[in-house]
C-alpha positions as CSV (number, residue, x, y, z in Angstrom):
1,M,-50.4,40.1,54.4
2,K,-47.3,38.1,55.5
3,N,-48.8,34.9,54.2
4,V,-49.4,36.5,50.7
5,I,-45.8,37.7,50.5
6,R,-44.5,34.3,51.7
7,K,-46.6,32.4,49.1
8,R,-45.3,34.7,46.3
9,Q,-41.7,34.1,47.4
10,L,-42.0,30.3,47.9
11,P,-44.6,29.1,45.4
12,H,-42.8,25.9,44.8
13,A,-42.6,24.9,48.4
14,F,-46.4,25.5,48.7
15,D,-47.0,23.4,45.6
16,V,-45.0,20.5,46.9
17,K,-46.8,20.7,50.2
18,S,-50.2,20.7,48.6
19,Q,-49.2,17.8,46.3
20,Q,-48.0,15.8,49.3
21,S,-51.2,16.4,51.3
22,A,-53.2,15.5,48.2
23,M,-51.3,12.2,47.8
24,V,-51.8,11.4,51.5
25,N,-55.5,12.2,51.3
26,K,-55.8,9.9,48.3
27,A,-53.9,7.1,50.1
28,N,-56.1,7.4,53.2
29,Y,-59.2,7.4,50.9
30,D,-58.0,4.2,49.1
31,I,-57.4,2.5,52.5
32,M,-60.9,3.5,53.7
33,I,-62.5,2.0,50.6
34,K,-60.5,-1.2,50.9
35,T,-61.4,-1.7,54.6
36,M,-65.1,-1.0,54.0
């Protein structure tokens, strides 16, 4: 329940975090493709 409340209070922070992780995942994916 605490997580739900926190997400509701800080939706922007969670969005930024997920965006950053998505960018990192894409960068890692691109590097993997280039090194293959």
